[in-house]
C-alpha positions as CSV (number, residue, x, y, z in Angstrom):
1,M,8.3,-16.7,-33.1
2,R,6.7,-20.2,-32.7
3,R,3.4,-20.8,-33.8
4,L,0.8,-22.0,-31.1
5,A,-1.6,-24.9,-31.8
6,R,-5.4,-23.9,-31.7
7,Q,-7.1,-25.8,-28.8
8,P,-10.7,-27.1,-28.9
9,H,-13.3,-24.8,-27.7
10,A,-14.5,-25.3,-24.2
11,L,-18.0,-23.9,-24.5
12,Q,-20.7,-24.2,-27.2
13,G,-23.7,-22.4,-28.3
14,P,-23.7,-18.7,-27.1
15,F,-20.1,-19.3,-26.5
16,L,-18.8,-20.7,-29.7
17,N,-15.5,-19.5,-30.6
18,R,-14.9,-18.4,-27.2
19,G,-12.3,-20.8,-25.4
20,N,-11.8,-20.2,-21.8
21,S,-8.9,-22.5,-20.9
22,F,-5.2,-22.9,-22.3
23,S,-2.5,-25.4,-21.6
24,Q,0.2,-24.3,-19.4
25,S,2.6,-24.8,-21.8
26,E,1.1,-22.3,-24.2
27,Y,2.9,-19.0,-23.2
28,V,3.0,-16.3,-25.8
29,E,6.4,-15.7,-27.3
30,I,8.1,-12.4,-28.0
31,S,11.4,-12.3,-30.2
32,D,13.0,-9.3,-28.5
33,M,12.5,-6.0,-26.4
34,A,11.2,-4.5,-29.5
35,D,8.2,-6.7,-29.9
36,L,7.5,-6.1,-26.2
37,E,7.3,-2.4,-26.6
38,Y,5.2,-2.9,-29.6
39,F,2.8,-4.9,-27.3
40,V,2.7,-2.3,-24.7
41,S,1.1,1.0,-25.6
42,N,3.2,4.3,-25.6
43,D,1.9,5.6,-22.4
44,S,2.6,2.2,-20.7
45,R,6.2,1.8,-21.4
46,D,7.5,3.4,-18.3
47,W,6.1,0.1,-16.6
48,L,8.8,-2.2,-18.0
49,I,10.5,-4.1,-15.2
50,P,13.8,-6.1,-16.0
51,F,12.9,-9.6,-15.1
52,D,16.2,-10.1,-13.0
53,S,14.8,-7.8,-10.6
54,L,12.0,-10.5,-10.0
55,S,12.5,-13.7,-7.8
56,L,9.8,-16.1,-8.4
57,Q,8.9,-18.3,-5.4
58,C,6.1,-20.4,-6.0
59,E,3.0,-20.8,-7.9
60,V,-0.2,-19.6,-5.8
61,G,-3.2,-19.9,-8.8
62,N,-4.3,-20.5,-12.2
63,G,-6.6,-18.4,-14.2
64,T,-8.1,-18.2,-17.6
65,S,-5.3,-15.8,-18.5
66,G,-2.3,-17.0,-16.6
67,Q,-0.6,-18.6,-14.0
68,V,0.2,-16.7,-10.9
69,F,3.3,-16.8,-8.7
70,R,4.3,-15.3,-5.3
71,S,7.4,-13.4,-5.9
72,L,9.9,-10.8,-4.7
73,L,10.7,-7.5,-6.5
74,H,14.1,-6.1,-5.6
75,S,14.5,-2.4,-6.2
76,G,16.5,0.3,-4.4
77,G,18.3,-2.1,-2.1
78,G,15.1,-3.4,-0.8
79,S,12.5,-6.1,-2.0
80,S,8.7,-6.5,-1.7
81,V,6.4,-9.4,-1.9
82,V,4.3,-9.3,-5.4
83,A,2.4,-11.4,-7.7
84,V,3.7,-12.2,-10.9
85,K,1.2,-13.3,-13.8
86,R,2.6,-15.3,-16.7
87,L,0.3,-14.9,-19.6
88,Y,-1.2,-17.6,-21.6
89,S,-1.6,-17.3,-25.3
90,P,-5.2,-16.9,-26.2
91,V,-6.5,-19.5,-28.8
92,T,-7.6,-16.7,-31.0
93,G,-3.8,-16.1,-32.0
94,Q,-1.1,-13.4,-31.8
95,E,-3.1,-10.6,-33.1
96,Y,-5.8,-11.0,-30.4
97,F,-3.2,-11.2,-27.8
98,Q,-1.6,-8.0,-28.6
99,S,-5.0,-6.3,-28.1
100,F,-5.6,-8.4,-25.0
101,F,-2.4,-7.6,-23.4
102,R,-2.4,-3.9,-24.3
103,R,-5.9,-3.8,-22.9
104,E,-4.9,-5.3,-19.4
105,V,-1.9,-3.2,-19.0
106,S,-3.7,0.0,-20.2
107,I,-6.4,-0.7,-17.6
108,L,-4.2,-1.5,-14.6
109,S,-1.7,1.3,-15.2
110,R,-4.4,4.0,-14.8
111,L,-6.2,2.5,-11.9
112,H,-5.3,3.6,-8.3
113,H,-7.7,2.7,-5.6
114,P,-7.7,1.0,-2.2
115,N,-9.8,-1.7,-3.3
116,V,-8.3,-2.3,-6.9
117,V,-5.3,-4.6,-7.2
118,R,-2.0,-2.3,-7.3
119,F,-0.1,-2.5,-10.7
120,Y,3.8,-2.5,-10.7
121,G,4.5,-3.2,-14.4
122,V,5.4,-5.6,-16.8
123,S,8.3,-7.7,-17.7
124,Y,9.3,-10.4,-20.0
125,Y,11.8,-13.5,-19.9
126,N,12.8,-16.1,-22.5
127,R,10.1,-14.4,-24.7
128,V,7.4,-14.7,-22.2
129,L,5.3,-12.0,-21.0
130,Y,4.6,-11.2,-17.3
131,I,2.3,-8.6,-15.2
132,V,3.4,-7.7,-11.8
133,T,1.0,-6.8,-9.4
134,D,0.4,-6.5,-5.5
135,F,0.4,-9.8,-3.8
136,C,-2.7,-10.9,-1.8
137,P,-2.4,-14.0,0.2
138,K,-6.3,-15.0,0.2
139,S,-9.4,-14.5,-2.0
140,L,-12.9,-14.3,-1.2
141,S,-13.6,-17.7,-2.8
142,A,-11.3,-19.5,-0.4
143,L,-12.8,-17.4,2.4
144,I,-16.4,-18.5,1.5
145,E,-15.5,-22.2,0.6
146,N,-13.6,-22.8,3.8
147,P,-14.6,-26.3,4.8
148,A,-13.7,-25.8,8.6
149,A,-16.0,-22.9,8.7
150,K,-19.7,-23.2,9.3
151,G,-22.8,-20.8,8.9
152,P,-22.6,-17.2,7.3
153,L,-19.8,-15.1,7.5
154,E,-19.4,-12.7,10.7
155,E,-21.6,-9.7,10.1
156,A,-18.6,-7.2,10.3
157,V,-16.6,-9.1,7.8
158,F,-19.4,-9.7,5.6
159,M,-20.3,-6.0,5.4
160,K,-16.6,-5.1,5.2
161,V,-16.1,-7.3,2.2
162,I,-19.5,-6.1,0.5
163,N,-18.7,-2.4,1.1
164,Q,-15.2,-2.7,-0.1
165,I,-16.3,-4.6,-3.2
166,V,-19.1,-2.1,-4.0
167,S,-16.5,0.8,-3.5
168,G,-14.1,-0.8,-6.0
169,M,-16.5,-1.6,-8.6
170,G,-18.0,1.9,-8.3
171,F,-14.5,3.3,-8.8
172,L,-14.0,1.0,-11.8
173,H,-17.3,2.3,-13.5
174,S,-16.1,5.9,-12.8
175,R,-13.3,5.4,-14.9
176,N,-15.4,3.9,-17.6
177,V,-14.0,0.2,-17.0
178,V,-16.4,-2.6,-17.1
179,H,-14.9,-5.8,-15.3
180,R,-16.9,-8.6,-17.1
181,D,-15.7,-11.3,-14.9
182,L,-16.5,-10.2,-11.2
183,K,-16.7,-13.3,-9.1
184,P,-15.1,-14.5,-5.8
185,A,-11.9,-15.9,-7.2
186,N,-11.4,-12.4,-8.8
187,V,-11.9,-10.6,-5.3
188,L,-8.4,-10.8,-3.3
189,I,-7.9,-10.5,0.2
190,S,-4.7,-8.6,1.4
191,E,-2.7,-9.0,4.4
192,T,-4.7,-6.2,6.2
193,D,-7.9,-7.9,5.1
194,D,-8.8,-5.2,2.6
195,V,-10.6,-6.4,-0.7
196,N,-8.7,-5.9,-4.1
197,I,-10.4,-6.5,-7.3
198,C,-8.2,-8.2,-9.8
199,D,-7.8,-9.8,-13.1
200,F,-9.0,-7.6,-15.7
201,G,-8.3,-10.0,-18.8
202,L,-12.0,-9.7,-19.8
203,S,-12.3,-5.9,-19.0
204,R,-13.4,-3.5,-21.6
205,L,-13.0,0.5,-21.5
206,I,-16.2,1.9,-22.4
207,E,-15.3,4.4,-25.3
208,P,-17.8,7.4,-25.5
209,D,-18.7,6.5,-29.3
210,A,-18.9,2.8,-29.0
211,T,-22.4,1.7,-28.1
212,T,-22.0,-2.2,-29.0
213,M,-19.3,-4.8,-28.8
214,T,-19.1,-8.4,-29.4
215,A,-19.7,-10.7,-26.2
216,E,-16.8,-12.6,-24.7
217,V,-16.9,-15.4,-22.0
218,G,-17.0,-14.5,-18.4
219,T,-17.6,-17.2,-16.1
220,P,-21.0,-18.9,-16.5
221,S,-22.3,-18.9,-13.1
222,Y,-21.8,-15.0,-12.8
223,M,-22.6,-13.8,-16.1
224,A,-25.7,-11.7,-16.9
225,P,-28.2,-13.0,-19.2
226,E,-27.3,-10.5,-21.8
227,M,-23.7,-11.3,-22.2
228,A,-24.7,-14.8,-23.3
229,T,-26.6,-13.8,-26.4
230,M,-25.2,-14.1,-29.9
231,G,-23.9,-11.4,-31.8
232,G,-23.2,-7.8,-30.7
233,I,-24.5,-6.6,-27.4
234,Q,-24.5,-3.1,-25.5
235,C,-21.7,-3.2,-23.1
236,S,-22.9,-2.0,-19.9
237,T,-21.7,-1.7,-16.3
238,K,-25.0,-3.5,-15.5
239,G,-23.5,-6.8,-16.3
240,D,-21.2,-6.2,-13.4
241,V,-23.9,-5.5,-11.1
242,Y,-25.7,-8.9,-12.0
243,S,-22.5,-10.6,-11.2
244,F,-22.3,-8.6,-7.9
245,G,-25.7,-10.0,-7.1
246,I,-24.6,-13.5,-7.6
247,L,-21.4,-12.8,-5.8
248,L,-23.6,-11.2,-2.7
249,Y,-25.6,-14.6,-2.9
250,S,-22.3,-16.8,-2.7
251,T,-20.7,-14.5,0.2
252,W,-23.8,-14.9,2.1
253,S,-24.8,-18.6,1.6
254,R,-20.9,-19.7,1.5
255,S,-21.7,-21.8,-1.5
256,K,-21.4,-22.0,-5.4
257,P,-24.4,-20.7,-7.3
258,Y,-25.9,-23.5,-9.1
259,G,-23.8,-26.0,-7.5
260,D,-26.4,-28.8,-7.3
261,Q,-28.1,-28.2,-10.8
262,G,-25.7,-30.7,-12.8
263,M,-25.9,-28.5,-15.9
264,N,-22.9,-27.9,-18.3
265,P,-22.0,-24.4,-19.1
266,F,-24.2,-24.2,-22.3
267,Q,-27.2,-25.6,-20.3
268,L,-26.6,-23.2,-17.4
269,M,-26.5,-20.1,-19.5
270,T,-29.6,-21.1,-21.4
271,A,-31.5,-21.3,-18.0
272,V,-30.2,-18.3,-16.8
273,V,-31.3,-16.3,-19.9
274,N,-34.6,-17.9,-19.3
275,G,-35.0,-16.6,-15.6
276,L,-32.9,-19.2,-13.5
277,R,-31.4,-17.7,-10.2
278,P,-29.8,-19.4,-7.2
279,V,-32.1,-20.3,-4.3
280,I,-31.7,-17.7,-1.6
281,P,-31.1,-19.4,1.8
282,I,-34.1,-19.2,4.4
283,N,-31.9,-17.6,7.0
284,C,-31.0,-14.6,4.7
285,P,-32.3,-11.2,5.8
286,P,-35.4,-10.2,3.6
287,A,-33.9,-6.9,2.6
288,L,-30.7,-8.4,1.5
289,A,-32.6,-11.0,-0.5
290,R,-34.4,-8.1,-2.4
291,L,-30.8,-6.4,-2.9
292,M,-29.9,-9.8,-4.6
293,R,-32.8,-9.9,-6.5
294,S,-32.8,-6.3,-7.8
295,C,-29.0,-6.8,-8.9
296,W,-29.7,-10.2,-10.7
297,H,-32.9,-8.8,-12.3
298,Q,-33.4,-9.8,-15.7
299,N,-33.8,-6.4,-17.2
300,P,-30.5,-4.5,-17.0
301,D,-32.2,-1.4,-16.7
302,I,-34.0,-2.0,-13.6
303,R,-30.5,-3.0,-11.9
304,P,-29.1,-0.6,-9.5
305,S,-25.9,1.1,-10.1
306,F,-22.9,0.8,-7.6
307,P,-23.3,4.3,-6.4
308,E,-26.9,3.5,-5.7
309,I,-25.9,0.4,-3.9
310,S,-23.2,2.1,-1.9
311,Q,-25.6,4.7,-0.8
312,I,-28.0,1.8,0.4
313,L,-25.2,0.6,2.5
314,K,-24.3,4.0,3.6
315,D,-27.6,4.3,5.0
316,Q,-27.2,1.2,7.1
317,W,-30.7,0.0,6.2
318,L,-29.3,-3.5,5.1
319,L,-27.1,-3.7,8.2
320,S,-30.0,-3.0,10.5
321,M,-31.7,-6.1,8.8
322,F,-29.4,-8.6,10.5
323,A,-31.2,-8.0,14.0
324,E,-34.7,-6.6,13.1
325,G,-37.7,-8.0,11.1
326,E,-38.9,-7.5,7.7
327,E,-41.5,-4.7,8.6
328,D,-38.4,-2.4,9.5
329,Y,-36.8,-2.2,6.1
330,Y,-37.0,0.7,3.5
331,Y,-35.4,1.8,0.4
332,P,-33.7,5.2,0.1
333,E,-35.5,7.3,-2.6
334,S,-32.5,7.9,-4.5
335,S,-32.3,4.1,-5.6
336,Q,-34.1,2.3,-8.3
337,L,-34.5,-0.4,-6.1
338,M,-38.1,0.9,-5.3
339,S,-39.0,-0.7,-8.7
340,A,-36.2,-3.3,-8.9
341,S,-37.9,-6.0,-7.2
342,S,-40.9,-6.3,-9.5
343,S,-41.7,-9.8,-10.8
344,L,-40.3,-11.3,-14.0
345,S,-43.8,-11.2,-15.5
346,T,-43.3,-7.3,-16.1
347,I,-40.3,-7.8,-18.2
348,P,-40.7,-7.0,-21.8
349,A,-40.1,-10.1,-24.3
350,A,-37.2,-8.0,-25.7
351,A,-35.4,-7.9,-22.3
352,G,-35.2,-11.6,-22.3
353,G,-37.9,-12.0,-19.5
354,H,-40.7,-14.7,-19.4
355,R,-44.1,-14.6,-17.5
356,R,-44.2,-17.0,-14.8
357,G,-46.7,-19.7,-15.2
358,S,-46.6,-19.5,-19.1
359,K,-45.6,-22.6,-20.8
360,D,-45.0,-21.1,-24.1
361,N,-42.7,-18.4,-22.9
362,L,-40.6,-20.3,-20.7
363,N,-38.0,-21.8,-23.1
364,V,-35.8,-23.8,-20.6
365,M,-35.0,-27.6,-21.0
366,S,-36.7,-29.7,-18.4
367,P,-36.1,-30.3,-15.6
368,F,-34.9,-26.5,-15.1
369,A,-37.0,-24.8,-12.5
370,S,-38.7,-21.4,-12.8
371,P,-38.3,-18.7,-10.3
372,R,-41.0,-17.9,-7.7
373,H,-40.8,-15.0,-5.2
374,G,-42.2,-15.3,-1.9
375,G,-43.7,-12.3,-0.2
376,D,-41.1,-12.5,2.5
377,G,-38.4,-11.2,0.4
378,R,-36.8,-14.8,-0.1
379,D,-36.6,-16.6,-3.5
380,G,-37.8,-20.2,-3.9
381,Y,-37.7,-22.4,-7.0
382,G,-40.7,-24.5,-7.9
383,T,-41.1,-26.9,-10.5
384,Y,-42.2,-25.8,-13.9
385,K,-45.8,-24.9,-13.9
386,Q,-48.1,-26.4,-16.4
387,E,-50.7,-24.7,-18.4
388,G,-53.7,-24.3,-16.5
389,D,-52.1,-23.7,-13.2
390,E,-53.8,-20.6,-11.7
391,E,-51.2,-19.5,-9.0
392,E,-49.9,-16.3,-10.7
393,D,-48.1,-13.4,-9.0
394,D,-50.0,-12.8,-5.5
395,D,-46.8,-12.8,-3.7
396,A,-45.0,-10.4,-6.2
397,G,-48.0,-8.1,-5.9
398,E,-47.6,-7.8,-2.0
399,E,-43.8,-7.3,-2.6
400,D,-44.4,-4.5,-4.9
401,R,-47.0,-3.0,-2.5
402,L,-44.6,-3.1,0.5
403,L,-41.9,-1.4,-1.9
404,S,-44.1,1.5,-2.7
405,E,-44.6,2.1,0.8
406,E,-41.0,3.0,1.3
407,K,-41.1,2.2,5.0
408,R,-38.3,3.5,7.2
409,P,-36.9,1.8,10.5
410,R,-39.2,2.8,13.5
């Protein structure tokens, strides 16, 4: 077994000791099949695939946990197209990797859902580990960042993608799995244009007796503020809901969140912890903007669950907003969204919130912006307010009044 060199940490501050990039030459090695079986939990050994049944064709991508190839899996006289991920070795060493590998295989092998990537098994060659899953030719990130396309996605495409992401994430949470790195690059699109959620490298199973666990690196632009704090934090499905809110913004706007802020990851997460959020486009339907803001609310307890989001979409109130005005929106009684759009001024200090217009409470390095919410349901970001500014929460009060009325389409 060769010893792998430790790499410099990619992030600092809240991310100390959480490297997030590996050299392509740094693959973990195993000495023989006995080692591989040791890595794989007992209930997963049926998923071992002989490497000679795989034909690697071309590289299709790189992630934080591995290099992905388009491949053929030969079985029973036929073959099928699959994705093969060659796993990088984490900088934290072999012992951590054993847990990492077992977790990913354990999670994938028990998940069967139309919107979660299908798992075939694991293999090894020349003492390097591989995970075999369904192959999807496209990703949501490629779809929304297509330079040839202009304007929002077509309504039918947008609603299909969002509904299927909600369905897949709701399934994961029902199986006590928190993804922890939900972003467009981890939402694959199949040949039938269906969503397949992938890459569970940072996933954690929520154990019934486990209330806290140590934060790990996701992707800063999509990471919930509570995930960036030091020390132990409560592992919650609401972190995925936050990521979904940012993903919802990216999918609608077809842009990267905070793309023009010019901040490094540490600065970005410091700003997010203090309330920074993307600027919602002016052409975004007000109800959709409200859904985004409820999902990325600073207080995790106020964010809706995926079943609640699913119910909203099934009621088609959001879909109607593509053609109707703001006065026709409503929020289902079953949803926490009735209270989710309250302003950041109502968040307790312990939740990481701040009161707008308070210089003492806004602990963000200049020139970071502070959130200001308009009464039309869209976000805007103004410059930092100085002490003595009298503009406070008039728009937010109007927003709360509208929410409490629970208007239904006429």
